[in-house]
C-alpha positions in Angstrom: 121.8 107.0 91.2 119.2 109.7 93.1 117.3 106.8 94.0 120.2 106.0 96.5 120.1 109.1 98.5 117.2 108.3 100.3 118.8 105.5 101.7 122.5 106.6 102.1 121.6 110.1 103.6 120.1 108.9 107.1 122.6 105.9 107.2 125.5 108.7 106.9 123.8 110.7 109.4 123.2 108.2 111.7 126.9 107.3 111.2 127.9 110.9 112.0 125.7 111.4 115.0 128.0 108.7 117.1 130.9 111.0 116.9 128.9 114.4 117.9 129.2 115.2 121.8 127.2 117.4 122.2 123.3 117.5 122.7 122.1 120.2 120.5 124.7 119.3 117.6 123.3 115.8 117.8 119.4 117.0 117.9 120.0 119.3 114.9 122.0 116.5 113.0 119.5 114.1 113.6 116.3 116.4 112.9 118.2 118.1 109.5 118.7 114.2 108.5 114.9 113.2 108.8 114.2 116.6 106.9 116.5 116.0 104.5 115.5 112.2 103.7 111.9 113.3 103.4 112.7 115.9 101.0 114.6 113.1 98.8 111.8 110.8 99.0 109.0 113.4 97.9 111.7 114.1 94.8 111.8 110.6 94.5 108.4 109.8 94.4 107.9 112.8 91.6 110.6 111.1 89.1 109.7 109.0 86.5 110.0 105.1 87.4 113.4 104.4 86.9 115.9 101.5 88.1 119.1 101.6 89.6 121.6 98.0 89.8 123.5 98.2 93.0 125.3 94.9 92.3 124.9 91.9 90.3 125.6 88.9 92.3 125.2 86.3 89.5 123.4 86.1 86.5 120.0 87.9 86.6 120.4 87.9 90.7 121.0 91.7 91.6 120.7 94.0 93.9 118.5 97.0 92.7 116.1 99.6 93.5 112.9 100.9 91.5 110.8 103.6 92.4 107.3 102.1 91.6 103.9 103.1 92.8 103.8 101.0 96.0 107.4 102.3 96.9 106.2 106.0 96.9 103.0 105.3 98.7 105.8 103.6 101.5 108.0 106.5 101.1 105.8 109.2 101.9 104.4 107.2 104.8 107.7 106.8 106.5 108.5 110.7 105.7 105.3 112.1 107.5 106.2 110.0 110.5 109.7 110.1 111.0 110.0 113.9 111.6 107.0 114.3 114.4 108.7 110.8 115.9 112.1 112.4 115.8 111.2 115.8 117.2 109.2 114.2 120.2 112.3 111.8 120.9 114.3 115.0 122.0 112.9 115.8 125.2 112.1 112.1 125.8 115.7 111.3 125.4 116.6 113.5 128.4 114.7 111.4 130.6 115.7 108.0 129.0 118.9 108.4 128.6 121.5 107.3 125.9 120.8 109.3 123.3 123.8 109.5 120.9 123.2 105.6 120.7 119.3 106.1 119.9 119.4 108.5 117.9 121.9 107.1 115.6 120.2 103.8 115.4 117.0 105.5 114.7 118.1 108.1 111.8 119.7 104.9 110.1 116.7 102.8 110.6 114.9 105.4 108.6 117.7 104.6 105.5 117.0 101.0 106.0 113.2 101.5 105.8 113.6 103.7 102.5 115.8 100.7 101.0 113.4 97.9 101.7 110.4 99.6 100.3 112.5 100.5 97.0 113.9 97.4 96.1 113.3 96.0 92.6 113.1 91.9 93.8 113.3 89.9 96.6 116.7 89.3 97.2 117.3 92.9 97.5 114.1 93.4 99.7 115.4 90.5 101.8 118.6 91.9 102.4 117.2 95.5 103.8 114.4 93.4 105.5 117.1 91.4 108.0 119.3 94.5 108.5 116.1 96.3 109.3 115.6 93.5 112.2 119.0 94.3 113.3 118.5 97.9 113.9 115.5 98.1 115.3 116.5 95.1 117.8 118.8 97.8 119.4 115.7 100.2 119.5 114.2 97.7 121.8 117.1 96.8 123.7 117.9 100.4 124.5 117.4 100.0 128.0 119.5 97.2 128.4 117.4 96.0 131.6 117.0 92.3 131.6 113.3 92.5 130.4 114.7 94.8 127.2 117.5 92.0 126.4 114.8 89.1 126.8 112.4 90.9 124.5 115.0 92.1 122.0 116.0 88.7 121.3 112.6 87.2 121.4 112.3 90.1 118.4 114.9 89.2 116.5 114.0 85.2 117.0 110.8 86.1 115.6 112.2 88.5 112.9 115.0 86.1 111.5 112.7 83.0 111.4 109.9 84.3 109.6 112.6 86.2 107.1 114.3 82.4 106.7 110.8 80.8 106.2 110.4 83.4 103.1 113.9 82.7 102.3 113.2 79.1 102.2 110.1 79.5 99.7 112.3 81.9 97.3 114.3 79.2 97.0 111.3 76.9 95.7 109.7 79.9 93.9 112.6 80.9 92.0 112.8 77.8 89.2 109.2 79.3 88.4 109.4 82.6 88.1 109.5 84.1 84.3 110.7 87.6 85.6 113.4 88.0 88.7 111.9 91.5 89.3 108.6 92.5 91.1 106.0 92.6 88.5 102.3 93.6 89.3 100.3 90.8 88.7 102.7 88.2 89.2 106.2 87.4 87.9 105.6 83.4 87.5 105.9 81.6 84.5 102.4 80.7 83.8 102.7 77.1 81.8 105.1 75.9 84.5 103.8 77.1 87.6 100.3 75.8 86.6 102.0 72.2 86.4 103.0 72.7 90.0 100.3 74.9 91.6 99.6 72.8 94.9 103.5 72.7 95.5 103.5 76.9 94.6 100.5 77.5 96.9 101.9 75.9 100.1 104.8 78.2 99.2 103.2 81.1 99.0 101.4 80.0 102.8 104.9 79.6 103.8 105.9 83.0 102.8 103.3 85.0 103.9 103.1 83.5 107.5 107.2 83.9 107.2 106.8 87.5 107.0 103.3 87.8 108.6 105.4 87.4 112.0 106.4 90.9 111.3 103.4 92.3 110.8 102.2 90.4 114.1 99.9 87.8 112.5 99.4 84.4 114.8 101.1 82.1 115.4 104.2 84.5 115.7 102.9 87.6 117.2 104.3 87.0 120.7 107.1 89.9 120.0 105.1 92.8 120.0 103.5 92.6 123.5 107.2 91.7 124.9 109.0 94.6 123.1 106.7 97.7 123.2 106.7 97.7 127.5 110.6 97.7 127.3 111.0 100.2 124.4 111.4 103.6 124.6 108.2 105.6 123.3 109.6 106.7 120.1 110.9 103.2 119.1 107.4 101.8 120.1 106.2 104.3 117.8 107.8 103.5 114.6 108.0 100.3 115.8 104.0 100.0 115.4 103.3 102.5 113.0 106.3 101.2 110.8 108.3 98.6 110.8 105.4 96.3 111.1 104.4 97.6 108.2 107.8 96.1 106.6 105.9 92.8 107.2 102.7 94.1 105.2 105.1 95.4 102.4 106.8 92.2 101.7 103.6 90.4 101.7 102.0 92.5 99.3 105.6 92.3 96.9 105.0 88.4 97.5 101.2 88.0 97.0 100.8 90.7 94.2 104.3 90.8 92.7 105.8 87.5 92.6 102.8 85.1 92.7 99.8 87.0 91.4 96.3 87.2 92.6 94.6 85.1 90.3 97.3 82.3 90.9 96.5 81.7 94.5 92.7 82.9 94.6 90.4 80.3 96.0 93.2 78.0 97.0 93.3 76.2 100.8 96.0 79.0 101.3 93.8 82.1 100.9 91.3 80.5 103.5 93.6 79.5 105.9 95.9 82.7 105.9 92.1 84.5 106.1 91.4 82.7 109.1 94.5 83.0 110.7 94.2 87.0 109.9 90.9 87.3 111.8 91.6 85.2 114.4 94.4 87.6 114.8 92.1 90.2 114.9 89.8 89.3 117.4 92.8 87.5 119.9 94.8 90.4 120.0 91.4 92.7 121.0 90.6 90.5 123.5 94.0 90.1 124.8 94.3 94.1 124.9 90.9 94.4 126.6 92.3 92.2 129.7 95.7 93.4 129.7 96.2 96.6 132.9 99.7 97.8 131.3 99.2 101.0 129.1 102.0 100.4 126.2 101.3 96.3 126.4 97.8 97.1 125.7 98.6 99.0 122.7 100.9 96.4 121.7 97.9 93.7 121.7 96.2 96.5 120.0 98.7 96.6 117.2 98.5 93.2 116.8 94.6 93.5 116.0 94.7 96.1 113.8 97.8 95.4 111.6 95.3 92.1 111.3 92.8 94.2 109.8 95.4 95.1 106.6 96.3 91.2 106.4 92.4 90.5 105.8 92.0 93.0 103.4 95.1 92.1 101.3 94.1 88.3 101.7 90.7 89.0 100.1 92.7 89.2 96.8 90.4 91.9 95.4 91.0 95.5 94.2 88.7 96.6 96.8 90.3 94.5 99.3 93.9 96.0 98.9 92.0 99.7 98.5 91.1 99.2 102.1 93.9 97.6 103.4 96.2 100.2 102.1 94.1 102.7 103.2 93.8 101.1 106.9 97.6 101.0 106.9 98.0 104.5 106.8 95.4 105.3 109.3 96.8 102.6 112.0 100.0 104.1 111.6 99.1 107.5 112.2 96.7 107.1 114.9 99.1 103.9 117.2 102.0 106.2 116.6 99.8 109.1 118.5 98.9 106.8 121.3 102.3 105.4 121.8 103.9 108.9 122.0 101.1 110.1 124.5 101.6 107.1 126.5 105.3 107.9 126.4 104.4 111.5 127.7 102.1 110.3 130.4 104.5 107.9 132.0 107.4 110.2 131.7 105.5 112.8 133.6 103.8 110.4 135.9 106.0 107.6 136.1 102.6 105.3 136.1 102.0 102.6 133.7 99.1 100.9 134.7 95.8 101.6 133.1 94.5 101.8 136.7 96.9 104.5 138.0 95.4 107.2 135.1 92.7 108.1 136.8 92.3 112.0 136.2 94.9 112.2 133.5 92.8 114.3 131.4 92.6 117.3 133.7 96.5 117.5 134.5 97.7 116.9 130.9 94.8 117.8 128.6 96.6 118.1 125.7 98.4 115.0 125.9 94.9 113.1 127.0 92.8 114.8 123.9 95.4 113.5 121.6 95.0 110.3 123.1 91.3 110.3 122.6 91.5 111.5 118.9 93.4 108.6 117.9 91.8 106.2 120.1 88.4 107.2 118.2 90.0 106.5 114.9 91.2 103.4 116.0 87.6 102.2 117.1 86.4 103.7 113.6 83.8 106.6 115.0 83.1 109.2 112.4 84.4 111.6 111.3 87.9 110.4 112.4 90.2 108.4 109.6 89.7 104.8 111.1 85.9 104.8 109.7 86.9 105.1 106.3 89.3 102.3 106.1 86.9 99.7 108.4 83.9 101.1 105.9 86.0 100.1 103.0 87.1 96.6 104.3 83.8 95.7 105.5 82.7 96.5 101.9 85.2 94.3 100.1 84.4 91.3 102.5 80.9 91.0 101.4 81.9 91.4 97.6 84.2 88.6 97.9 83.9 85.5 96.0 84.8 83.2 99.3 81.4 82.5 100.5 81.9 83.2 104.2 84.3 85.9 103.7 81.3 88.6 103.9 79.7 87.3 107.0 83.1 86.5 109.0 84.9 89.8 108.3 82.0 92.4 109.3 81.5 90.3 112.5 85.1 90.4 113.0 85.2 94.2 112.4 82.6 94.9 114.8 83.3 92.8 117.5 87.1 94.0 117.4 85.8 97.7 117.3 83.6 97.0 120.2 86.6 95.5 122.1 88.5 98.5 121.0 86.1 100.7 122.3 86.0 98.6 125.7 89.8 99.1 126.1 90.3 102.6 125.3 87.4 104.6 125.8 87.4 103.7 129.6 91.0 105.5 129.9 89.5 108.5 128.4 86.5 108.7 130.6 88.3 108.0 133.8 91.0 110.3 132.6 88.6 113.2 132.1 86.0 111.9 134.7 87.7 110.6 137.8 85.4 110.2 140.3 86.6 110.2 143.8 90.0 108.8 142.4 92.0 111.8 141.5 95.8 111.7 139.9 98.6 113.6 142.1 99.9 116.8 140.8 101.6 116.2 137.1 102.0 118.9 134.8 101.7 118.7 130.8 105.0 117.9 129.1 106.6 120.6 127.0 105.6 121.8 123.1 108.9 119.5 122.0 106.3 116.5 122.7 103.0 118.0 122.2 103.6 119.3 119.0 104.4 116.2 117.4 101.3 114.5 119.1 99.0 117.3 118.3 100.3 117.4 114.6 99.3 113.2 114.1 96.0 113.6 116.4 94.7 116.1 113.9 96.1 114.3 111.0 93.8 111.4 111.6 90.9 114.3 112.0 91.9 115.6 108.6 92.3 112.1 106.7 88.8 111.3 108.0 87.4 114.4 107.0 89.0 114.9 103.4 89.8 111.1 102.6 89.7 111.7 98.9 93.6 112.3 97.8 94.5 109.1 99.7 91.4 107.3 98.1 92.6 107.8 95.1 95.9 106.8 95.4 95.2 103.6 96.8 92.6 102.9 93.9 95.1 103.2 91.4 97.8 101.2 93.2 95.3 98.6 93.7 93.8 98.5 90.3 97.3 98.4 89.2 97.9 94.9 90.6 94.8 93.4 88.6 95.7 94.3 85.2 
C-alpha cells in the first residue's frame, strides 16, 4: 500500500489546510506536505516494481496503480518542481489573496498528479486525468474575475472534451486488447488488431488529439493563452511545467503502452499528427512573437515548446522518445522559472506588458537574471539544458523513416528557436540596457520568491552542463518501449 501514500498524503494535507486559520500554520502544513510527498515519491521510485489494486469494477476492469519506469520518471519531475513553486507561493499569495483556498487546491493537485502517473491502466488514468482537470480549473478561477471565470470554463471545456474523445476511442480499442493493463510495446491482440488496422489507426489519431488538448496541441490549444494571464503565477508555473505534461503522459501511455509504436508507425495518422505538432510549434512561436502581454506571450511559448515533445514522441523511434523526454524535463524547469519571474515582476511593478519592462534588470537584477537563464534554455543556447534536448530531437528527426520528417523537423526547430529568441531576448536586452526609457523605482522581491527562481534557473544550467545521468535514464526508458 506504499504506492498509495504519495496520492493520499497531499489530498489529506489539502483537506487539512481548509481548516487552518493562521497563515503560518497553512504555510507550514503546505510546505511539509510537499516535502513529505516528495520523499514518499522517491521511496516509491526505489522500490521494486509492484502493483496495488484499488477497486475491481467488473471482471478485468480495475482501478490499480503501478510504479513502472515511466511513473518513476514523472514522479521525480513532479517532486522537484512542486517544492520551489510551493515556497514561492507563500509571499506571492499575500499579494494575490485567498491563500487558504489556493494552497488547499494546489496541495491536493500534487496527489492527483501522483495518481495519474502511477496509473496502471486506462480507466485509472482517465479517472485521475479528469480529477486533475477539475482541480486545476479552480487554480485558473482563483481571482474570480469575469476573465478568470471565462478562462476556467474554457480550460475545463477543452480538457473534458479532449478526454471524452480519448474515452470514446478506448471503448473501441478495448475490444482488441489482449491485456487490460499498460504494457511496454503495446497491449493489442496482434491477430485481431491486424484485421482492423484502419479502424484502430483512426482510433489512435482520435485519442492522441483528445489528450493533446491538455498538452496544447492544435487545434485545441486556445485554453493556454486564455488561462495563464488570469491565473496566479504559481498556478501558471504548474499548469505549464507539469499539468500540460499530463497530456504528454497520456499520449505516451496510449501510443507506446496500448497500441505499440510498430502498429501505428508509417500510418496516415502518424504523418497527420506530426504535421499538427510541427504546425503547433510554428504557430505558437509566431503568436508569442506578436503578443505584448508578458504571461500570454509565455503561454503561447508553452504551446510551441510542448509540441517539441509531441513531435519527438510521434517519430516513433527510441531516439525520438529520448529527445522528447529530455525536452519535457528541460521545458518544465525553464518555463516554471519564467512564469515565477513574470509573477514576481508583475507583483512588484504592476506592469504586465512587455513594453513596460525597460530597465527591469537594473531594479530587479536577481529576477531578471533568472528570466535570462531560463530564456537561453528555451531558445536552446549552450550550455543551457534546452540545447541538449533540441540536439537530440533534431538528430532523431534526421534518422526518421518518414521521408520528410528530417527536413521538416530540423527546419521547424531552427525557425522556432529564432522566433523564441525574437520574443524573449528583447525583454532581456531592454531589461538590462533600457536606453532613454527607464522603469520607475522598484525593489527586488524577497528571498522567499527569488530563492525558488534561482534554484530552478541554476538547475537549467546544471542539467545542460551535466546531462549524462538524465540521458542514461531517458535512454533506458525509451529502449524499453521498443523491446
